[in-house]
C-alpha positions in Angstrom: 3.3 -5.5 21.1 -0.7 -4.3 22.0 -1.7 -1.6 20.5 -1.5 2.4 21.7 -5.9 1.5 22.0 -5.4 -1.8 23.5 -3.4 -1.1 26.0 -5.5 2.8 26.8 -8.8 0.8 26.7 -7.2 -1.7 29.1 -5.6 0.4 31.5 -7.0 4.0 31.2 -10.7 5.7 31.0 -9.5 7.7 27.3 -12.6 8.7 25.7 -13.2 7.5 22.0 -11.8 11.3 20.4 -9.0 11.6 22.8 -7.5 8.1 22.1 -7.7 8.8 18.0 -5.8 12.5 19.0 -3.2 10.5 20.9 -3.2 7.6 17.4 -2.4 10.7 15.4 0.0 12.6 17.6 1.9 9.2 17.4 2.1 9.3 13.6 3.5 12.5 13.3 5.7 12.5 16.4 9.1 11.4 15.1 8.9 14.9 13.5 9.1 15.5 17.4 11.6 13.3 18.5 14.1 14.1 15.3 14.2 17.4 15.5 14.5 17.1 19.0 17.3 14.6 19.6 15.5 12.9 21.8 13.3 9.8 22.8 9.7 10.5 23.0 7.7 8.4 25.4 3.2 8.4 25.5 2.0 8.3 29.3 -1.5 7.8 30.5 -2.9 8.3 33.7 -4.5 4.3 34.8 -7.8 4.2 36.5 -8.6 4.3 39.7 -5.0 3.8 40.6 -4.1 8.0 41.4 -0.7 8.6 40.6 0.2 5.5 38.1 0.9 5.7 34.8 1.0 3.2 31.5 3.0 4.1 28.9 1.0 4.4 25.8 3.1 4.4 23.0 7.2 5.6 22.4 9.5 6.6 19.2 13.2 7.0 19.0 14.9 9.7 17.3 16.5 9.0 13.8 19.2 11.7 14.5 20.6 10.6 17.7 21.8 8.4 20.4 18.3 6.7 22.1 17.6 7.1 26.1 16.4 3.5 26.0 17.4 0.5 25.0 14.1 -1.6 26.0 10.7 -1.0 24.7 8.7 0.9 27.1 5.5 0.3 25.7 2.8 -1.3 28.5 5.5 -0.4 31.5 3.4 1.1 34.6 5.4 3.8 36.5 4.1 5.2 39.6 5.8 7.0 43.0 8.8 8.8 42.5 9.7 7.5 39.1 6.3 9.0 37.9 6.7 12.1 39.7 7.8 14.6 36.6 5.0 12.8 34.4 2.2 12.9 37.3 3.1 17.1 37.5 3.2 17.4 34.7 -0.3 16.2 34.1 -1.7 17.8 37.2 -0.5 20.9 36.7 -1.3 21.2 33.0 1.6 22.7 32.1 5.3 21.6 30.8 7.6 20.1 33.4 11.4 20.1 33.2 14.3 18.0 35.5 17.1 20.6 37.0 19.2 17.0 37.1 19.8 14.2 34.3 17.7 11.1 34.8 19.4 8.0 35.0 18.1 4.7 32.7 20.4 2.0 33.2 24.1 3.8 32.4 22.6 6.1 30.4 22.3 9.4 31.7 18.9 11.9 30.3 17.7 15.2 30.5 13.9 14.8 31.1 11.1 16.9 29.9 7.4 15.7 31.2 4.9 17.7 28.2 1.0 17.9 29.0 -1.1 17.0 26.0 -4.4 18.6 25.9 -6.8 17.8 22.5 -7.5 20.8 20.3 -11.0 21.2 21.0 -10.8 21.1 24.6 -8.1 22.2 27.6 -8.2 19.1 29.3 -4.7 17.2 29.4 -5.2 13.8 28.4 -2.0 11.9 28.7 1.5 13.2 29.3 4.3 13.2 26.6 8.2 12.7 28.2 11.1 13.8 25.8 14.4 12.3 27.3 17.6 13.4 26.0 20.3 11.1 25.7 22.9 13.2 27.4 26.0 10.8 26.8 27.5 12.6 23.8 27.2 15.9 24.6 28.9 18.6 22.3 28.7 22.5 21.5 25.3 22.1 19.0 25.8 22.9 15.6 23.6 25.5 14.0 21.7 23.1 12.0 21.2 21.5 15.6 20.4 24.9 17.3 18.1 25.5 14.4 16.2 21.4 14.9 15.9 22.9 18.5 13.9 25.6 18.2 11.4 24.3 15.8 10.9 21.6 18.3 10.9 23.7 21.1 8.0 25.4 19.1 6.0 22.7 18.4 6.8 21.1 22.2 4.5 24.2 22.7 2.3 23.5 20.7 1.7 20.1 21.3 0.8 21.4 25.0 -1.1 23.8 23.5 -3.0 21.4 21.7 -1.7 22.3 18.7 0.3 19.7 17.6 -0.9 17.1 15.8 -2.1 19.1 13.0 -5.5 18.5 11.8 -5.9 14.8 9.7 -6.6 15.6 6.3 -8.2 12.7 4.4 -5.4 10.7 2.0 -2.9 12.7 3.1 0.6 10.1 4.6 2.5 11.5 7.3 5.7 9.5 6.4 7.4 12.0 4.6 8.6 14.2 3.7 11.4 13.4 7.3 13.1 15.7 8.3 16.5 14.1 7.4 14.4 14.9 3.7 15.0 18.9 4.1 14.2 21.3 6.3 13.4 25.1 6.0 11.8 27.2 8.7 10.3 30.5 7.7 9.6 33.5 10.0 6.2 35.5 10.1 6.6 37.4 7.9 7.7 34.7 5.1 11.6 35.0 5.0 13.8 31.9 5.6 15.6 31.7 8.6 17.3 28.4 8.0 17.4 26.2 5.4 18.7 22.5 5.9 21.8 21.2 3.6 19.2 18.9 2.4 16.6 21.6 1.5 19.1 24.1 -0.2 20.2 21.4 -2.4 16.8 20.9 -3.5 15.6 24.1 -4.2 18.9 24.2 -6.4 17.8 21.3 -8.4 15.2 23.2 -9.7 17.4 26.4 -10.7 17.4 28.5 -7.2 21.1 30.5 -6.7 22.7 31.8 -3.7 21.4 31.0 -0.5 17.9 30.7 0.9 18.2 32.5 3.9 16.9 36.0 4.5 14.7 35.4 1.0 11.1 35.3 0.5 9.8 31.3 0.6 6.9 32.9 -1.5 7.9 34.7 -3.8 10.8 32.3 -4.5 8.3 29.4 -5.3 5.6 31.7 -7.0 8.7 32.4 -9.5 10.1 29.1 -9.6 7.4 26.9 -12.0 7.2 27.7 -15.3 3.3 27.1 -15.1 2.0 30.5 -13.2 -1.1 28.6 -11.8 1.3 25.7 -10.0 3.2 28.6 -8.8 0.8 30.7 -7.4 -1.2 27.3 -5.3 2.3 26.4 -4.6 3.1 30.1 -2.5 -0.8 30.0 -1.6 0.1 27.1 0.5 2.7 28.4 2.3 0.8 31.4 3.3 -1.7 29.4 4.9 0.3 27.9 6.9 1.9 31.0 8.3 -2.0 31.8 8.6 -2.0 28.9 11.3 -4.1 26.8 9.0 -2.2 22.8 7.9 -2.6 22.9 4.0 -2.0 19.9 2.1 1.1 18.7 0.6 2.3 20.2 -3.1 4.4 18.9 -5.7 6.5 20.9 -7.6 8.2 21.2 -10.9 10.8 23.1 -12.2 13.7 22.7 -14.2 13.2 19.1 -14.6 13.4 18.8 -10.7 10.7 17.6 -8.6 9.9 18.3 -4.7 7.3 17.4 -2.5 6.5 20.0 0.3 5.0 19.8 3.1 4.4 23.2 5.6 3.2 23.3 8.7 2.5 26.1 10.9 4.9 27.1 14.4 2.3 29.1 16.8 3.3 28.0 19.9 0.6 29.9 22.7 -1.2 31.1 20.3 1.4 33.4 19.0 2.2 33.5 15.0 5.8 32.2 14.4 6.3 31.2 11.1 6.5 27.7 9.5 8.2 24.6 9.0 8.3 24.1 5.6 9.7 20.0 5.1 10.6 19.2 1.4 12.1 16.0 -0.4 13.9 15.9 -3.4 11.7 13.4 -5.9 13.3 13.7 -9.1 14.8 10.7 -9.2 11.5 8.6 -7.9 9.4 10.3 -10.7 11.5 9.6 -13.4 11.4 5.7 -12.5 7.1 6.5 -11.9 7.3 7.7 -15.7 9.4 4.8 -17.0 7.4 2.5 -15.4 4.5 3.6 -16.4 5.9 3.8 -20.3 6.3 0.2 -19.7 3.1 -0.9 -18.1 1.9 0.5 -21.6 4.3 -0.7 -23.5 3.6 -4.5 -22.4 0.0 -3.6 -22.7 0.1 -2.7 -26.2 2.0 -6.3 -26.8 -0.6 -7.9 -25.1 -3.2 -6.0 -27.7 -1.2 -6.8 -30.5 -0.7 -10.3 -29.6 -4.1 -10.8 -29.0 -5.2 -9.1 -32.6 -2.4 -11.7 -34.2 -4.4 -14.7 -32.0 -7.3 -14.0 -33.4 -6.4 -13.3 -37.1 -4.8 -16.7 -36.4 -8.3 -17.6 -35.0 -10.1 -16.3 -38.2 -7.6 -17.9 -40.7 -8.2 -21.4 -39.2 -11.6 -20.8 -39.4 -12.0 -19.8 -42.8 -9.8 -22.8 -44.0 -11.8 -25.1 -41.9 -14.9 -24.2 -44.1 -12.9 -25.0 -47.1 -11.8 -28.7 -46.0 -14.4 -31.8 -47.1 -12.8 -34.1 -45.5 -14.9 -34.1 -41.6 -12.3 -34.7 -39.4 -9.4 -32.4 -40.7 -12.7 -29.9 -40.3 -13.2 -31.2 -36.8 -9.4 -30.7 -36.1 -8.9 -27.2 -37.3 -12.2 -25.9 -35.3 -10.2 -27.4 -31.8 -7.6 -25.3 -33.3 -9.7 -22.2 -33.4 -10.7 -22.8 -30.2 -7.6 -23.4 -28.6 -6.2 -20.2 -30.1 -9.0 -18.0 -29.3 -8.9 -19.0 -25.2 -5.3 -17.6 -25.2 -6.4 -15.0 -26.8 -8.6 -13.9 -24.6 -5.6 -14.1 -21.3 -4.0 -11.9 -23.5 -7.2 -9.5 -24.0 -7.3 -9.8 -20.5 -3.5 -8.7 -20.1 -3.6 -5.8 -22.5 -6.3 -4.1 -19.9 -5.0 -4.8 -16.7 -1.9 -2.4 -15.2 0.3 -5.4 -14.2 0.9 -9.1 -15.1 -1.7 -10.3 -13.3 -5.5 -11.2 -14.2 -9.4 -11.5 -13.0 -9.5 -15.4 -14.6 -13.3 -15.7 -13.5 -14.1 -13.7 -16.4 -11.9 -15.2 -18.6 -13.1 -18.8 -17.3 -16.8 -17.5 -17.8 -15.7 -16.7 -21.4 -14.4 -19.7 -22.7 -17.6 -21.9 -21.0 -19.7 -19.1 -23.2 -17.9 -20.2 -26.1 -18.1 -23.9 -25.5 -21.9 -23.7 -24.9 -22.2 -21.8 -27.8 -20.4 -23.8 -30.1 -22.3 -26.8 -29.3 -25.4 -25.4 -29.6 -26.5 -27.2 -32.7 -25.8 -30.4 -31.0 -26.7 -30.9 -27.4 -28.4 -28.5 -25.0 -25.5 -28.4 -22.3 -25.5 -25.7 -19.8 -22.0 -24.5 -18.3 -21.7 -22.7 -14.8 -19.4 -22.2 -12.4 -19.0 -22.0 -8.7 -15.9 -20.9 -6.8 -13.8 -18.1 -7.7 -10.1 -18.4 -8.9 -9.4 -14.8 -8.3 -7.0 -13.2 -9.5 -3.7 -15.1 -11.1 -0.7 -14.2 -12.7 -0.4 -14.3 -16.3 2.5 -17.3 -16.5 -0.3 -19.5 -14.8 -3.4 -17.8 -16.3 -2.1 -19.6 -20.2 -1.8 -22.9 -19.8 -4.6 -22.9 -16.6 -7.2 -21.4 -19.4 -5.9 -24.1 -22.2 -6.1 -26.8 -19.7 -10.3 -25.5 -18.8 -10.9 -25.4 -22.2 -9.8 -28.9 -23.2 -11.6 -30.2 -20.4 -14.8 -28.5 -20.7 -15.1 -28.8 -24.4 -14.2 -33.1 -23.7 -17.4 -32.6 -21.4 -19.8 -31.1 -24.0 -18.4 -34.1 -26.5 -18.4 -36.8 -24.9 -20.2 -37.0 -21.5 -23.9 -36.3 -23.8 -25.5 -38.0 -26.9 -26.4 -35.3 -29.3 -29.0 -33.0 -28.9 -29.4 -34.2 -25.0 -29.7 -31.7 -22.4 -27.0 -31.8 -19.7 -24.9 -29.9 -17.0 -21.3 -29.1 -17.1 -20.1 -27.7 -13.7 -16.7 -26.1 -13.1 -16.3 -26.5 -9.3 -13.1 -24.2 -7.8 -11.4 -24.4 -4.1 -8.8 -21.8 -3.2 -7.1 -22.3 -0.3 -4.2 -19.3 0.0 -2.2 -20.3 -3.4 -3.6 -24.0 -3.5 -6.6 -25.0 -6.2 -8.9 -27.6 -6.5 -10.6 -27.7 -9.7 -13.6 -29.9 -10.3 -15.2 -29.7 -13.9 -18.1 -32.5 -13.5 -20.6 -33.6 -16.1 -23.1 -36.2 -15.7 -23.4 -37.9 -18.7 -22.7 -41.4 -19.8 -19.1 -41.8 -17.7 -15.6 -43.1 -18.5 -14.8 -46.4 -20.5 -13.3 -49.1 -18.9 -9.2 -48.6 -17.9 -9.2 -44.8 -19.0 -5.9 -42.9 -18.0 -5.3 -40.0 -18.5 -1.9 -40.0 -19.0 -2.3 -43.0 -21.9 -5.2 -41.1 -23.6 -4.5 -41.1 -27.3 -6.8 -37.9 -27.7 -4.8 -34.7 -28.1 -7.0 -32.7 -26.5 -6.0 -34.5 -23.1 -2.6 -35.5 -24.5 -2.6 -31.3 -24.1 -3.8 -31.4 -20.4 -1.7 -34.1 -19.4 1.7 -32.0 -20.5 0.4 -28.4 -19.6 -0.8 -29.4 -16.1 1.9 -31.4 -15.2 4.8 -29.1 -17.2 3.7 -25.5 -16.3 1.3 -25.4 -13.9 3.4 -28.4 -11.6 0.3 -30.4 -11.0 -1.7 -33.2 -11.2 -4.8 -34.4 -12.9 -7.3 -37.2 -12.4 -10.6 -38.3 -14.3 -12.3 -40.0 -12.4 -16.1 -41.6 -12.3 -18.3 -38.5 -10.7 -19.4 -39.0 -6.7 -23.2 -40.4 -8.4 -23.3 -40.9 -12.3 -20.7 -39.1 -15.0 -17.1 -38.3 -14.7 -14.9 -35.9 -12.7 -11.8 -34.3 -13.3 -10.0 -33.5 -10.8 -7.6 -30.5 -11.0 -4.5 -29.6 -8.5 -1.8 -26.7 -8.5 -0.3 -24.8 -6.5 1.1 -21.0 -7.4 3.9 -21.6 -5.4 
């Protein structure tokens, strides 16, 4: 389905500012549909075709049945069908049909509302409000209050006072009408509170009904933090004064509600404010639990890292005391393996999730290998390409594999004291990785095979690649000289 901007650009002469205004309207107008118990369709005038209109956007109510089974976006209308829309557009006034309009087998009450921008009087589009009449009955107290509030907002839409100004960083998804609604008059007294809104306030310690109570005074005295209470009350006062304040969370008695206040000023006259509330208590409790668990997991990774570093230090001390060269070499290799795993846990201890930026780890492993080999050779290690962010269950075996391949290249590709280069080249296609570890040294011995090698390091590589990474490993002659280890695996 095409977007509003695409349809507007194809069919209309709307300016970028007007299209942006309509985009903001569409991001907010679920509020209108739910309060009106009606579908809303946004119609734009087709360029060079007077009397023809295109449907730019559509929203269905979540509080009642829709009047349209099929999507209308992109549909063109003209002639008698477009007459109500055309009348509202040209006369710049709300037009209400006297008789029901039929959409297939569905009878609907139709209303066309001119849409103006806040900064100018020109009509830029028409919003059609279509109410399904198949379920006609006497409206409840809640429905009457919803409809009254909707009429205020519809008039503001026609005046250019709705949607509210865009506040940077503010979402438009919560609270919703069903979360809780409070309508207050210009005097700040509550005219109506929905059952869900009443429940939210009672969780914060409010007793009795809200009707005819001053909401600013009530909220100011709810919280134990006087500054928070004063700020929350101030935002309601701003809405009563015609401004659009930011959302605010209110905490009291262990409960948390999210509050959003919108001014009600039809025809520029103060009619009070609409306050939407959502009970966020359970969500905040879960958030706090997640924060606690994340901190615990990071602390565990930190302690594992410390323990591994302690093990590496003990092995290093033992290696210095061993007189047998082969035993000392084995202990030093174990130190490097333990240290590479510790690097993963160190990175995880600084992260908020179980994923790590792997490039930094590879670079540190390469640096460690270069430092260890400095006395014997002059090998330079470098990385090409990027691994990106990897899950911890992949990062741990992968760092051991790369560490072993780097160490193998440093130790066996070049003569002691000779200069050389080892390149770690990464190619990533989505979740599929191909990693090359290349050297330009003496090459492989005749008949060499990773799977059949008796070297402990390469046996570790083969086991981890085929087991933990569920991938493949191949060591082959380089394109020109030296050796190329090719590792392939998939994150899925």
